[in-house]
N, C-alpha and C positions, 0 to 999 in steps of 0.2 A: 535344617541340621546345622549346628553350630561347631565351630572349632575351639576345642577346650584350651588350646595354647594362646588364645587371645586374651589378654589381661582382662579381669573382671572386677567390678567395683560394686560393693554393697554398703549399706548404712548410711546414716546421716552424715552430712559434712557440718563443720563447726558453724555456728551463727556468723553473719558477716560482721567483720570486726573493724570495717573501714579500710580505706586505702584501695588498692587494685583488686577488684572483686574476683580476677581471674588467678590471683596469686596462689590460691589453693585448689584450683580446679583440677580434677583427675582425669587424666587422658592417656593416651598411648599412640604410638605409630601403628596403625592398622595397615594390613598388607595389600588392601583393595582401594585405598583412597586415591591412587593414580588413575582410577578408572571414571567413566563419565557418571555423573550424578543424574540418574534417570528421572528424579524428583526435582529438577531444576525448574525454576519458573519461566526461563528463558526458553525452555523447551515446551512449554505449555503445560507444566503439571499444576495440580491444584487439590486443595483439600475440600472435597465436595459436599461432605456431611460429617456430623459428629453427634452424638447423643447428648452431650452437655458441653458447653463452653462458657460457664457461669462467670470465671474469673478472667479468663483470657482467651481471645479468639483462636480458633483453629488454624486460620491461616498464617499464623506466626510461624508455624511448623516449618515452612518452606522459604522463609526470608533468606536472602543471601546475606553471607557474613555471620559472624558470632553474635548471640544474643546479648543484649544491652540491659545493664542493671542500674536502675536509679533508685536508691534507698529512700528517697523522698516522695516517690511517685505514688500517689493513693488516689482512688477515686470513690464513688459512692457505694461501691461493692467491696471495696478494701484495697489491698496492695495490687497494684497494677504490674503484672509479669509480662516479659517478653517471650512469649511461649503459649502452648495451650494449656490451660489448667482448668479442671472441672470441680465442682463443689464437693465437700466431704460427703461421703455415703454414710447412710445409717441403716440400722436394722429396721424390723417391722413393729418393734414394740419396746417398752420398757423392760420387759423380761428379755428380749432379744436385741439389744442394742446395737449389735456389730453388724457389719454387712455378711452376707454368706460367702462361703469360697468361690462360688460362680460368679459374684457380683463383679461387674467391670465396666469401664468406659470404652468407647471407641471411636475412631475417625476413619473415614474412608478417604483414600487418597488416589488420585488418577495420575499415573506416571506421565511424564512429558513426552516420553518416547517408549514404546513397549520395548522389552528387552529380557535378556537373562541376567539375573541379579547375583553378584558374587559377594556383597557385603552390605550391611547396613549399621548406621550409627544413630542411635537415639541418646541425644545429648540433653541431660537434666540441669545444664547450666543454671546456676542461681536459684534452683529449687533445692533448698538445702534440707528443709524439714518436711516439705510437701510434695516430694516426689512420688511416683507409684512405687509400691512394694515389689511389684514384677511387672513385667511387659511380655507380649507375645506379638507375633506378626504373621498374618497369613496373605497369600497373593492369589489372584484369579486372573483369568485372560476371557475377556468378552470382546466380541466384534462391536464396531460403531462406537457411538457415544452414549452409554448406558446412563441412567439416571441412578440416584440413590436407591430408588425403590427397585429398579432392575437388579442392582448389585445385592439388595438384601432379600431376594427372592429365595425361597427354599430349595430351588433346584440349582443354584449356584454352587459350583465346585470351588471350595477353597483349599489351597495347599498351605500346610504350615511351614514357614520359612524360619521362624525363630519361635522355639517352643516356650512356654511359660518360663521365665527365667527372672531370678531376683536381680535387681539393679541398685546403684547407688545415687545418692543426692550429689549434686553439683559435679556430674562425671559425664564423659563421653563414653557411652556403653556400646560397644562396638561387637558385631556379630558377623561372622563368616557365613555365608549361605551356600549350599550344595544343592542345587535343584536345577537340572539342565531343562529348564522349560522357559517359554516365553509369557511374561506377565504384563498385564495392562493396568491392574490396579491392586492397592494393598488396603488391608484392614489393620489398623494399629490399635492395640488393646493395651490398656493400662488397668492393673489389678491392684486394689479395687477402684482407686481414683487417684488423683493428684495431677502433676504437671510435667509436661516435657518441652524443653525450649526449641529444639530443632531436630529435623529428620533429614537424614542423607542416604540415599540409596544408590549404592555403586554398582556398576555392571557394563553390560555390552548391548548396544542397541541392536533390535531384531526387526528391520522394517518389514513391511507387507510387500511381498514382491508383485502382487497384483496391483497395488497402488503406484509403484515405480515404473511398471511396464504401461500401465495406463498414461502416465505422465509423459513418458517417451523421453524427452530431454529434462534433465534435473540436474542439480548440483551433487556431483558424485562424492564429493568429500564431506559432505555437511553432516554433523553429528545425527540430525533427525532421519537421514537417510540410510544411516549405517556406517559413515566413514569414521575413522578414528585415527588419533596420532599414537604412532608406534614409539617413537623416541624424538628427543630433540637435544640439541647440543646445550641448551642453557635455559634454565626456567627461573632465573633469578628474580625478576621483578613480578612476572605473571605467567601463567600456565600457558603452554603451547596450545592447549585444547580450545582456548579462546578463539583461535583463529578460525574455527568450524562451527562457532556457535550461530544461532539464527539471527537474522537481522545485521544492521551495520553498528558498529561500535559506538557507543555513546559518551564514552570518556577514556581517558588515556590507559587506564589500567584494565580495560574491557579488550584489550588486545593482547599482543605477546611482545615483550621488550627484554632484551639480554642486558647482562652488565657490559660495561666498557671494556673492550678488549685491549690488552697491552702487548698482544703478540702479532704475527703476521697471518693468523688463521681467519676463519669466518665461522659463521653461526648457520644453523640449519634445522630443519624439521621434516620428518619422515612420517608420511601418511600411509595407511591402507584405505583404499577405496571400498565402497559398498560391496563390490563384485568386480569381476572383469569387465571392463568398459571401454568405450571409445570416447576419447575426451576431444572436443572441438573448440571450445573457447575457455579462456582464463580471466580472472579478476584477482588483481592484487591490490587490496586496500590499505592505506596507512592512515586512515581517519584518526584525528585527535593526536597523532604523533608528529609533532611539529620540529622541535629541535632534537628528535631522536630517533626519527625513521631510519630504516635501512638505506644506504646509499644507492645499492645496485641489488638485483636479484636474478636468479636464474632458475629454471625449472628442469627437471630431469624425472624420467619414468622408467619403471621396470614391469615387465610381465611375468609374474611368478614369484616364487618365494627366493629364488636364488637367480643370479646372472648379472649381467652388467647394466650399468644405468645409461640411458640414452638422454641426452639433452634435447629438449623439444622448445625451451625457450632461452635463447643465449643471455649473457649477463645483460641486464638491462638498467638504465637509470630511472630511479623511483624518485618521485616528488614528495615532499611532507605533505600529510592530510589530504591525500587524493586518492581517488578510486582509479586503478589503471586496468584497461581492458586489452586483450589481445586475442585475436582469432587465428588459431593454428593454421598452417599450410593445408593440412588435411587431418583426418580423424586419426588419433593416436591410441593405440591399444595398451591398456595399462591395468594392473592391480594395485600397484604402489607409485606414489609421487614423493619426490623430495624438493623442497625449496630451499636453496642456499642464499642467505643474504650476505652482502658484503658492506664493511668488515663486521658490523655489529648493528645493534638498534633494534628495530622491530617492525612488525606489520601487524595491522588489525585483523584483517580477514583474508582468507584465500578461497575463492570459488572456482571449481572445476565443472564445467558445463558439458554434458554429453549423455550418453545412453549406455544401457547394459549390452553387452555382446549375448548372442544366443547361448553361449556357454556360461556366461556370467547370470543371466536369467535362471537357466536350468539349475545352477549351483545354488543359487539364492532361494529357489523354490523347494528344493530338497532340505535345506537347512530349516526353512520355515516349517516344513512338515514334521522334522526331527523334534522340533521344539513345541510341537502340539498345535501349531497355528493353523 
């Protein structure tokens, strides 16, 4: 189900005339792009199959960053595009040269983290006259690690998330999704053929409570485990969500960095944990932040939506490009955590190690059932 209030783009874009190829790219501010991209490669997402990728590989759909256009880049099959592009479909005979209304190409996408999808963007950047006439998206939820054959089996239930909808060339085509279910895989359809540069799937991670319970101790703030950033004082150079991405930061902009403060305040991030938990250990990493790391940091917690914050890690000096580890004096019960940095700068990762409380595990399991898990 889609939201008619979101801008829609249809029709060809003008041929590339030189200069900045994004100068005439059509896009909009979509209301869901502050959420986690469930199809982020860093979370483990992948395009696991496609019926056709003659001109450009399916894996391009999930590349980080905007699609790149090189007008001189040709190969032995023709123009090389930074996206997923299929060959032109044809009818069955000279008398019937056009594809049928049902002909379409498809790609299967494994989400990096199962979750509830709030919005999808299918960006046809640089596909000006070779984009699909329409797109549709379906979602499914399967346990384990299903193969493409498993997903294409006739007994798999697919739920329509985006009905067949006309789209435009060289445009970010956004769709709000209203399906309160947990999905693990998507089927992206382009009717009848063409090219899509990038896929982004915005939503909320819905972790498997049985897996987290079996782990016992895990990172309670990690995106893949259901943690999320609720708010941050500043997102000038990079998003606060970077601080709970998998793995260590590999470059400066893979963390969180604020603008330079010229007042007497400080910057902060507020997180919601996977569920009510007990925190026992903390890591604050400033990897690759060398001349711009935060000078000091403190950590506070809250148990519940309201109430006062309790400081569990007092203001502590941070070193540049260093992973700092702290063992708390005892388990700290919390649903929310706030890190304050002084006065500004950045951190690359925050890790909060602990385990779910009985109440947290019960609530997470109930939510899992509500979402069809």
